[in-house]
VOVEX-990895 format. One record per residue: residue number from 0; residue in one letter; y, z, x of N, C-alpha, C, O in turn. Coordinates in Angstrom, 1 decimal, padded with zeros to 4 digits, always signed. Layout:
<torpas>
TORPA num residu     nv     nw     nu    cav    caw    cau     cv     cw     cu     ov     ow     ou
TORPA NUM      a      Y      Z      X      Y      Z      X      Y      Z      X      Y      Z      X
...
</torpas>
This chain:
<torpas>
TORPA num residu     nv     nw     nu    cav    caw    cau     cv     cw     cu     ov     ow     ou
TORPA   0      m +078.8 +003.3 -008.5 +077.6 +002.6 -008.3 +076.4 +003.5 -008.3 +076.4 +004.5 -007.6
TORPA   1      e +075.4 +003.1 -009.1 +074.2 +004.0 -009.2 +073.1 +003.3 -008.4 +072.8 +002.2 -008.5
TORPA   2      i +072.4 +004.2 -007.6 +071.3 +003.7 -006.8 +070.0 +004.1 -007.5 +069.8 +005.3 -007.8
TORPA   3      r +069.1 +003.1 -007.6 +067.8 +003.4 -008.3 +066.7 +003.2 -007.3 +066.8 +002.3 -006.4
TORPA   4      a +065.7 +003.9 -007.5 +064.5 +003.8 -006.7 +063.7 +002.5 -007.0 +063.1 +001.9 -006.1
TORPA   5      y +063.8 +002.0 -008.2 +063.1 +000.8 -008.7 +064.1 -000.1 -009.3 +065.1 +000.3 -009.8
TORPA   6      s +063.9 -001.4 -009.3 +064.8 -002.3 -009.9 +064.6 -002.1 -011.4 +063.6 -001.8 -011.9
TORPA   7      e +065.7 -002.4 -012.1 +065.7 -002.2 -013.6 +064.7 -003.2 -014.3 +064.1 -002.9 -015.3
TORPA   8      i +064.6 -004.4 -013.7 +063.7 -005.4 -014.3 +062.3 -004.9 -014.2 +061.5 -004.9 -015.1
TORPA   9      y +061.9 -004.3 -013.0 +060.6 -003.8 -012.8 +060.3 -002.6 -013.8 +059.3 -002.6 -014.5
TORPA  10      l +061.3 -001.7 -013.9 +061.1 -000.6 -014.8 +060.9 -001.0 -016.2 +060.0 -000.5 -016.9
TORPA  11      n +061.7 -002.0 -016.7 +061.5 -002.4 -018.1 +060.1 -003.0 -018.3 +059.5 -002.7 -019.3
TORPA  12      k +059.7 -003.9 -017.4 +058.4 -004.5 -017.5 +057.3 -003.5 -017.4 +056.3 -003.5 -018.2
TORPA  13      a +057.4 -002.6 -016.5 +056.3 -001.6 -016.3 +056.2 -000.7 -017.5 +055.1 -000.4 -017.9
TORPA  14      q +057.4 -000.2 -018.0 +057.3 +000.6 -019.2 +056.8 -000.1 -020.4 +056.0 +000.5 -021.1
TORPA  15      n +057.1 -001.3 -020.5 +056.6 -002.1 -021.7 +055.1 -002.3 -021.6 +054.4 -002.1 -022.6
TORPA  16      n +054.6 -002.6 -020.4 +053.1 -002.7 -020.2 +052.4 -001.4 -020.4 +051.3 -001.4 -021.0
TORPA  17      l +053.0 -000.3 -019.9 +052.4 +001.0 -020.1 +052.4 +001.3 -021.6 +051.4 +001.9 -022.1
TORPA  18      k +053.4 +001.0 -022.3 +053.5 +001.3 -023.8 +052.4 +000.5 -024.5 +051.7 +001.0 -025.4
TORPA  19      h +052.2 -000.8 -024.1 +051.2 -001.6 -024.8 +049.8 -001.1 -024.4 +048.9 -001.1 -025.3
TORPA  20      a +049.6 -000.6 -023.2 +048.3 -000.1 -022.8 +047.9 +001.2 -023.6 +046.8 +001.3 -024.1
TORPA  21      a +048.9 +002.1 -023.7 +048.7 +003.3 -024.5 +048.5 +003.0 -025.9 +047.6 +003.6 -026.6
TORPA  22      d +049.3 +002.1 -026.5 +049.1 +001.7 -027.9 +047.7 +001.1 -028.2 +047.0 +001.5 -029.1
TORPA  23      f +047.2 +000.3 -027.3 +045.9 -000.3 -027.4 +044.8 +000.8 -027.3 +043.9 +000.8 -028.1
TORPA  24      a +044.9 +001.6 -026.3 +043.9 +002.7 -026.1 +043.9 +003.6 -027.3 +042.8 +004.0 -027.7
TORPA  25      i +045.0 +004.0 -027.8 +045.1 +005.0 -028.9 +044.7 +004.4 -030.3 +044.0 +005.0 -031.0
TORPA  26      t +045.3 +003.2 -030.6 +045.1 +002.7 -031.9 +043.9 +001.8 -032.0 +043.2 +001.9 -033.0
TORPA  27      s +043.6 +001.0 -031.0 +042.5 +000.1 -031.1 +041.2 +000.7 -030.7 +040.1 +000.5 -031.3
TORPA  28      l +041.2 +001.5 -029.6 +040.0 +002.1 -029.1 +039.8 +003.6 -029.6 +038.8 +004.2 -029.3
TORPA  29      n +040.8 +004.1 -030.4 +040.7 +005.4 -030.9 +040.6 +006.5 -029.9 +039.9 +007.5 -030.1
TORPA  30      l +041.2 +006.3 -028.7 +041.2 +007.3 -027.7 +042.2 +008.4 -028.0 +043.3 +008.1 -028.5
TORPA  31      n +041.9 +009.6 -027.7 +042.8 +010.7 -027.8 +043.9 +010.5 -026.8 +043.6 +010.1 -025.7
TORPA  32      p +045.2 +010.6 -027.2 +046.3 +010.4 -026.3 +046.2 +011.2 -025.0 +046.6 +010.7 -023.9
TORPA  33      d +045.7 +012.4 -025.0 +045.6 +013.2 -023.8 +044.5 +012.6 -022.9 +044.7 +012.6 -021.7
TORPA  34      v +043.4 +012.1 -023.5 +042.4 +011.5 -022.7 +042.9 +010.3 -022.0 +042.7 +010.1 -020.8
TORPA  35      f +043.6 +009.4 -022.7 +044.2 +008.2 -022.1 +045.2 +008.6 -021.0 +045.1 +008.1 -019.9
TORPA  36      g +046.1 +009.6 -021.3 +047.1 +010.0 -020.3 +046.4 +010.6 -019.0 +046.8 +010.2 -017.9
TORPA  37      n +045.4 +011.4 -019.2 +044.7 +011.9 -018.0 +044.0 +010.8 -017.2 +044.0 +010.8 -016.0
TORPA  38      a +043.3 +009.9 -018.0 +042.6 +008.8 -017.3 +043.6 +007.9 -016.5 +043.3 +007.5 -015.4
TORPA  39      f +044.7 +007.6 -017.2 +045.8 +006.8 -016.5 +046.3 +007.5 -015.3 +046.4 +006.9 -014.2
TORPA  40      a +046.6 +008.8 -015.4 +047.1 +009.6 -014.3 +046.2 +009.5 -013.0 +046.7 +009.6 -011.9
TORPA  41      l +044.9 +009.5 -013.3 +043.9 +009.5 -012.2 +043.6 +008.1 -011.7 +042.9 +007.9 -010.7
TORPA  42      s +044.1 +007.1 -012.4 +043.7 +005.7 -012.1 +044.5 +005.1 -010.9 +045.6 +005.7 -010.5
TORPA  43      s +044.0 +004.1 -010.3 +044.7 +003.4 -009.2 +045.9 +002.7 -009.8 +046.9 +002.4 -009.0
TORPA  44      v +045.9 +002.3 -011.1 +047.0 +001.6 -011.7 +048.2 +002.6 -011.7 +049.3 +002.1 -011.4
TORPA  45      s +048.0 +003.8 -011.9 +049.2 +004.8 -012.0 +049.8 +004.9 -010.6 +051.0 +005.0 -010.4
TORPA  46      k +049.0 +004.8 -009.6 +049.5 +004.8 -008.2 +050.3 +003.6 -007.9 +051.3 +003.6 -007.2
TORPA  47      q +049.8 +002.4 -008.4 +050.6 +001.2 -008.2 +051.9 +001.2 -009.0 +052.9 +000.8 -008.5
TORPA  48      f +051.9 +001.8 -010.2 +053.2 +002.0 -010.9 +054.1 +002.9 -010.0 +055.3 +002.6 -009.9
TORPA  49      g +053.6 +003.9 -009.5 +054.4 +004.9 -008.7 +055.0 +004.2 -007.4 +056.0 +004.6 -007.0
TORPA  50      c +054.2 +003.3 -006.9 +054.7 +002.6 -005.7 +055.7 +001.4 -006.0 +056.2 +000.8 -005.1
TORPA  51      g +055.8 +001.1 -007.3 +056.7 +000.0 -007.6 +056.1 -001.3 -007.4 +056.8 -002.3 -007.2
TORPA  52      n +054.8 -001.4 -007.4 +054.1 -002.7 -007.2 +054.5 -003.7 -008.3 +054.2 -003.4 -009.4
TORPA  53      p +055.1 -004.8 -007.9 +055.6 -005.7 -009.0 +054.4 -006.4 -009.7 +054.6 -007.0 -010.8
TORPA  54      h +053.2 -006.4 -009.1 +052.1 -007.1 -009.7 +051.5 -006.3 -010.9 +050.8 -006.9 -011.7
TORPA  55      v +051.8 -005.1 -010.9 +051.4 -004.3 -012.1 +052.0 -004.8 -013.4 +051.4 -004.8 -014.4
TORPA  56      c +053.2 -005.3 -013.3 +053.9 -005.9 -014.5 +053.2 -007.2 -015.0 +053.3 -007.5 -016.1
TORPA  57      c +052.4 -007.8 -014.1 +051.7 -009.0 -014.5 +050.3 -008.7 -015.1 +049.7 -009.7 -015.5
TORPA  58      q +049.8 -007.5 -015.0 +048.5 -007.2 -015.4 +048.2 -007.5 -016.9 +047.1 -007.9 -017.2
TORPA  59      d +049.2 -007.4 -017.7 +049.0 -007.6 -019.2 +048.4 -009.0 -019.4 +047.4 -009.1 -020.1
TORPA  60      k +049.1 -010.0 -018.9 +048.6 -011.4 -019.2 +047.3 -011.6 -018.5 +046.4 -012.3 -019.1
TORPA  61      r +047.1 -011.1 -017.3 +045.9 -011.4 -016.5 +044.7 -010.7 -017.2 +043.6 -011.2 -017.3
TORPA  62      m +045.0 -009.5 -017.8 +043.9 -008.7 -018.4 +043.5 -009.5 -019.7 +042.3 -009.5 -020.0
TORPA  63      r +044.4 -010.1 -020.4 +044.0 -010.8 -021.6 +043.2 -012.0 -021.3 +042.2 -012.3 -022.0
TORPA  64      k +043.5 -012.7 -020.2 +042.7 -013.8 -019.7 +041.3 -013.4 -019.2 +040.3 -014.0 -019.5
TORPA  65      a +041.3 -012.3 -018.5 +040.1 -011.8 -017.9 +039.2 -011.1 -018.9 +038.0 -011.1 -018.7
TORPA  66      n +039.8 -010.5 -019.9 +039.0 -009.8 -020.9 +039.4 -010.2 -022.3 +040.1 -009.5 -023.0
TORPA  67      p +039.0 -011.4 -022.7 +039.4 -011.9 -024.0 +038.5 -011.3 -025.2 +038.4 -012.0 -026.2
TORPA  68      d +037.8 -010.2 -025.0 +036.9 -009.7 -026.0 +037.7 -009.3 -027.2 +038.8 -008.8 -027.2
TORPA  69      t +037.0 -009.5 -028.3 +037.5 -009.1 -029.6 +037.3 -007.7 -029.8 +036.5 -007.0 -029.1
TORPA  70      q +038.0 -007.1 -030.8 +037.8 -005.7 -031.1 +036.4 -005.5 -031.6 +035.8 -004.4 -031.2
TORPA  71      l +035.8 -006.4 -032.3 +034.4 -006.3 -032.7 +033.5 -006.1 -031.5 +032.6 -005.2 -031.5
TORPA  72      k +033.6 -007.0 -030.5 +032.8 -006.9 -029.3 +033.0 -005.6 -028.6 +032.1 -005.0 -028.1
TORPA  73      t +034.3 -005.2 -028.4 +034.6 -004.0 -027.7 +034.0 -002.8 -028.4 +033.4 -002.0 -027.7
TORPA  74      r +034.1 -002.7 -029.7 +033.5 -001.6 -030.5 +032.0 -001.7 -030.4 +031.3 -000.6 -030.2
TORPA  75      r +031.4 -002.8 -030.5 +029.9 -003.0 -030.4 +029.4 -002.5 -029.0 +028.4 -001.7 -029.0
TORPA  76      i +030.1 -002.9 -028.0 +029.7 -002.5 -026.6 +029.9 -001.0 -026.4 +029.0 -000.3 -025.9
TORPA  77      n +031.0 -000.5 -026.9 +031.2 +001.0 -026.8 +030.2 +001.8 -027.6 +029.9 +002.9 -027.2
TORPA  78      n +029.6 +001.2 -028.6 +028.6 +001.9 -029.4 +027.2 +001.6 -028.8 +026.2 +002.0 -029.3
TORPA  79      r +027.2 +000.8 -027.7 +025.9 +000.5 -026.9 +024.9 -000.2 -027.8 +023.7 +000.1 -027.8
TORPA  80      l +025.5 -001.2 -028.5 +024.6 -002.0 -029.4 +024.6 -003.5 -028.9 +025.7 -004.0 -028.5
TORPA  81      s +023.5 -004.1 -029.0 +023.5 -005.6 -028.8 +023.9 -006.2 -030.1 +024.0 -005.6 -031.1
TORPA  82      q +024.2 -007.5 -030.1 +024.5 -008.2 -031.3 +023.4 -008.1 -032.3 +023.6 -007.9 -033.5
TORPA  83      s +022.2 -008.3 -031.8 +021.0 -008.2 -032.7 +020.9 -006.8 -033.4 +020.6 -006.7 -034.6
TORPA  84      e +021.1 -005.8 -032.6 +021.1 -004.4 -033.1 +022.2 -004.1 -034.1 +021.9 -003.5 -035.1
TORPA  85      l +023.4 -004.7 -033.9 +024.5 -004.5 -034.8 +024.1 -005.3 -036.1 +024.4 -004.8 -037.2
TORPA  86      a +023.6 -006.4 -036.0 +023.2 -007.2 -037.2 +022.2 -006.4 -038.0 +022.2 -006.4 -039.2
TORPA  87      s +021.2 -005.9 -037.3 +020.1 -005.1 -038.0 +020.7 -003.8 -038.7 +020.4 -003.5 -039.8
TORPA  88      s +021.5 -003.1 -037.9 +022.0 -001.8 -038.5 +023.1 -002.0 -039.6 +023.3 -001.2 -040.4
TORPA  89      s +023.8 -003.2 -039.5 +024.9 -003.4 -040.5 +024.5 -004.3 -041.7 +025.1 -004.2 -042.7
TORPA  90      g +023.4 -005.1 -041.5 +023.1 -006.0 -042.5 +023.9 -007.3 -042.5 +023.9 -008.1 -043.5
TORPA  91      v +024.7 -007.4 -041.5 +025.6 -008.6 -041.3 +024.8 -009.6 -040.5 +024.2 -009.2 -039.5
TORPA  92      a +024.8 -010.9 -040.9 +024.0 -011.9 -040.2 +024.4 -012.0 -038.7 +025.6 -011.9 -038.3
TORPA  93      l +023.4 -012.1 -037.8 +023.6 -012.2 -036.4 +024.6 -013.3 -036.1 +025.5 -013.2 -035.3
TORPA  94      r +024.4 -014.5 -036.7 +025.3 -015.6 -036.4 +026.7 -015.3 -036.8 +027.6 -015.8 -036.1
TORPA  95      q +026.9 -014.6 -037.9 +028.3 -014.2 -038.3 +029.0 -013.3 -037.3 +030.1 -013.5 -036.9
TORPA  96      i +028.2 -012.4 -036.7 +028.7 -011.5 -035.7 +029.1 -012.4 -034.5 +030.1 -012.2 -033.9
TORPA  97      q +028.2 -013.3 -034.1 +028.5 -014.2 -033.0 +029.8 -015.0 -033.2 +030.6 -015.1 -032.3
TORPA  98      l +029.9 -015.5 -034.4 +031.1 -016.3 -034.7 +032.4 -015.4 -034.6 +033.4 -015.9 -034.1
TORPA  99      f +032.3 -014.2 -035.1 +033.5 -013.3 -035.0 +033.8 -013.0 -033.6 +035.0 -013.1 -033.2
TORPA 100      e +032.8 -012.7 -032.8 +033.1 -012.4 -031.4 +033.6 -013.6 -030.5 +034.3 -013.4 -029.6
TORPA 101      q +033.2 -014.8 -030.9 +033.6 -016.0 -030.2 +034.9 -016.5 -030.8 +035.4 -017.6 -030.3
TORPA 102      r +035.5 -015.8 -031.7 +036.7 -016.2 -032.4 +036.6 -017.6 -033.1 +037.6 -018.3 -033.3
TORPA 103      q +035.4 -017.9 -033.5 +035.2 -019.2 -034.3 +035.4 -018.9 -035.8 +035.5 -019.8 -036.6
TORPA 104      r +035.3 -017.6 -036.1 +035.5 -017.2 -037.5 +036.4 -015.9 -037.4 +036.2 -015.0 -036.6
TORPA 105      n +037.5 -015.9 -038.2 +038.5 -014.8 -038.2 +038.0 -013.7 -039.1 +037.8 -013.8 -040.3
TORPA 106      i +037.8 -012.5 -038.4 +037.2 -011.3 -039.1 +038.2 -010.8 -040.2 +037.8 -010.2 -041.1
TORPA 107      n +039.5 -011.1 -040.0 +040.4 -010.7 -041.0 +040.2 -011.4 -042.4 +040.8 -011.0 -043.4
TORPA 108      n +039.5 -012.5 -042.4 +039.2 -013.3 -043.6 +037.8 -013.0 -044.1 +037.4 -013.6 -045.1
TORPA 109      a +037.1 -012.0 -043.5 +035.8 -011.7 -043.9 +035.8 -010.9 -045.3 +036.8 -010.3 -045.6
TORPA 110      a +034.7 -011.0 -046.0 +034.5 -010.3 -047.2 +034.6 -008.8 -047.0 +034.2 -008.3 -045.9
TORPA 111      a +035.1 -008.1 -048.0 +035.2 -006.6 -047.8 +033.9 -005.9 -047.5 +033.8 -005.0 -046.8
TORPA 112      i +032.8 -006.4 -048.1 +031.5 -005.8 -047.9 +031.1 -006.0 -046.4 +030.4 -005.1 -045.9
TORPA 113      t +031.4 -007.1 -045.8 +031.1 -007.4 -044.4 +031.9 -006.4 -043.6 +031.3 -005.8 -042.7
TORPA 114      l +033.1 -006.2 -043.8 +033.9 -005.3 -043.1 +033.4 -003.8 -043.3 +033.4 -003.0 -042.3
TORPA 115      f +033.0 -003.5 -044.5 +032.5 -002.2 -044.8 +031.2 -001.9 -044.0 +031.0 -000.9 -043.3
TORPA 116      r +030.3 -002.9 -044.0 +029.0 -002.8 -043.2 +029.3 -002.6 -041.7 +028.6 -001.8 -041.1
TORPA 117      l +030.2 -003.5 -041.2 +030.5 -003.4 -039.8 +031.1 -002.0 -039.4 +030.8 -001.4 -038.4
TORPA 118      s +032.0 -001.6 -040.3 +032.7 -000.3 -040.0 +031.7 +000.8 -040.0 +031.8 +001.7 -039.2
TORPA 119      k +030.8 +000.8 -041.0 +029.8 +001.9 -041.1 +028.9 +001.9 -039.8 +028.6 +003.0 -039.3
TORPA 120      a +028.5 +000.7 -039.4 +027.6 +000.6 -038.2 +028.3 +001.0 -036.9 +027.7 +001.5 -036.0
TORPA 121      l +029.6 +000.7 -036.9 +030.4 +001.0 -035.6 +031.2 +002.2 -035.7 +032.0 +002.5 -034.8
TORPA 122      h +031.0 +003.0 -036.8 +031.7 +004.3 -036.9 +033.2 +004.2 -036.8 +033.9 +005.0 -036.1
TORPA 123      c +033.8 +003.3 -037.6 +035.2 +003.2 -037.7 +035.6 +003.0 -039.1 +034.7 +002.8 -040.0
TORPA 124      s +036.9 +003.0 -039.4 +037.3 +002.8 -040.8 +037.6 +001.3 -041.0 +037.9 +000.6 -040.1
TORPA 125      i +037.4 +000.9 -042.3 +037.6 -000.5 -042.6 +039.0 -001.0 -042.4 +039.2 -002.2 -042.1
TORPA 126      e +039.9 -000.1 -042.5 +041.4 -000.4 -042.3 +041.6 -000.9 -040.9 +042.6 -001.7 -040.7
TORPA 127      e +040.9 -000.4 -039.9 +041.1 -000.8 -038.5 +041.0 -002.2 -038.2 +041.6 -002.7 -037.3
TORPA 128      w +040.2 -003.0 -039.0 +040.0 -004.4 -038.7 +041.2 -005.2 -038.9 +041.5 -006.1 -038.2
TORPA 129      s +042.0 -004.8 -039.9 +043.2 -005.6 -040.2 +044.3 -005.5 -039.2 +045.2 -006.3 -039.2
TORPA 130      t +044.2 -004.5 -038.3 +045.2 -004.3 -037.3 +044.9 -005.0 -036.0 +045.6 -004.9 -035.0
TORPA 131      d +043.8 -005.7 -035.9 +043.4 -006.4 -034.7 +044.0 -007.8 -034.6 +043.4 -008.8 -035.1
TORPA 132      n +045.2 -007.9 -034.1 +045.9 -009.1 -034.0 +045.2 -010.1 -033.0 +045.5 -011.3 -033.1
TORPA 133      r +044.4 -009.6 -032.1 +043.7 -010.4 -031.2 +042.7 -011.3 -031.8 +042.3 -012.3 -031.3
TORPA 134      l +042.3 -011.0 -033.1 +041.3 -011.8 -033.8 +042.0 -013.0 -034.5 +041.3 -013.9 -035.0
TORPA 135      q +043.3 -013.0 -034.6 +044.0 -014.1 -035.3 +043.8 -015.4 -034.4 +043.9 -015.3 -033.2
TORPA 136      h +043.7 -016.5 -035.1 +043.7 -017.8 -034.4 +045.1 -018.1 -033.9 +046.0 -017.8 -034.7
TORPA 137      s +045.2 -018.7 -032.8 +046.5 -019.0 -032.2 +047.0 -020.3 -032.9 +048.1 -020.7 -032.6
</torpas>
């Protein structure tokens, strides 16, 4: 018989959540893996993981409900731009940006020129938009 410090169910859920958090930070937010790792190690969340807090496993769903921001909105905010400023710097209509951020229009169906203009204004590659599954309509 093997004695474990944590239940196997907790470990599987916690590892899966950490994997998704790292994947999001590195691929969607373009964070350096070392930066993410260091930030995570210093965070209160890592302490909760270490203590075996079962509520950490539930953070993924709660975070999606609490932070339903699209990749466009996240990138815009990270670039410290208002919607109006993004519209002005990209040449994309303000209303179109609003519709993308509110998920009333799917950015994956946008014209290539729109994606190009947004990418240029937000300092990212055009290919990154197609990987944002959060923008898909349910």
